[in-house]
C-alpha positions in Angstrom: 0.0 0.0 0.0 1.4 3.4 -1.0 1.7 6.2 1.5 -0.6 9.2 1.0 0.6 12.8 1.3 -1.0 14.3 4.5 -1.5 17.7 2.7 -3.0 16.8 -0.7 -3.7 13.1 -0.3 -1.8 12.1 -3.5 0.5 9.1 -3.5 3.9 9.9 -1.9 7.0 8.1 -3.1 9.0 6.2 -0.5 11.8 8.0 1.3 14.5 6.5 -0.8 13.1 8.3 -3.9 11.5 11.3 -2.2 13.4 13.6 0.1 10.1 15.3 1.2 8.6 12.1 2.5 5.9 11.7 4.0 4.8 14.5 1.7 4.6 14.1 -2.1 6.6 17.3 -2.7 8.6 20.0 -1.0 5.6 22.4 -1.7 3.2 20.2 0.3 5.8 20.0 3.1 6.0 23.8 3.2 2.2 24.1 3.2 2.1 21.8 6.2 4.8 23.8 8.0 2.9 27.0 7.3 -0.2 25.6 8.9 1.8 24.7 12.1 3.4 28.1 12.2 0.0 29.8 11.6 -1.4 27.8 14.5 -4.0 26.0 12.3 -2.7 22.8 13.8 -2.2 22.4 17.5 -1.3 19.7 20.0 -3.6 19.7 23.0 -1.8 20.0 26.3 -3.4 17.7 28.9 -1.1 18.6 31.8 -2.7 20.7 34.6 -1.4 24.3 34.7 0.4 25.5 37.8 -1.0 28.6 39.5 1.1 31.6 40.4 2.7 30.1 43.5 3.7 26.9 41.7 0.9 24.7 43.0 -1.0 22.5 40.6 -4.4 23.9 39.8 -7.3 21.5 40.4 -10.6 21.9 38.5 -13.5 23.1 40.5 -15.7 20.5 38.8 -14.4 17.0 38.5 -16.0 16.7 35.1 -13.7 19.4 33.8 -10.8 17.0 33.9 -11.9 14.2 31.6 -15.7 14.7 31.1 -16.7 11.9 33.5 -18.0 12.4 37.0 
């Protein structure tokens, strides 16, 4: 099964033949980078934030943490 470019979904050649792998081209690689830099893509931070005195903040409602009571 051939790999698909995450940007345009076309077939991407294997790394031995394609220096832009997993993208199909350098252009698609740059489009992807631009989306990360423009904050269109994000990685969710699941770690609790520390408050001003360095203590870990706890949610007021237990459902805030994972959506379960």
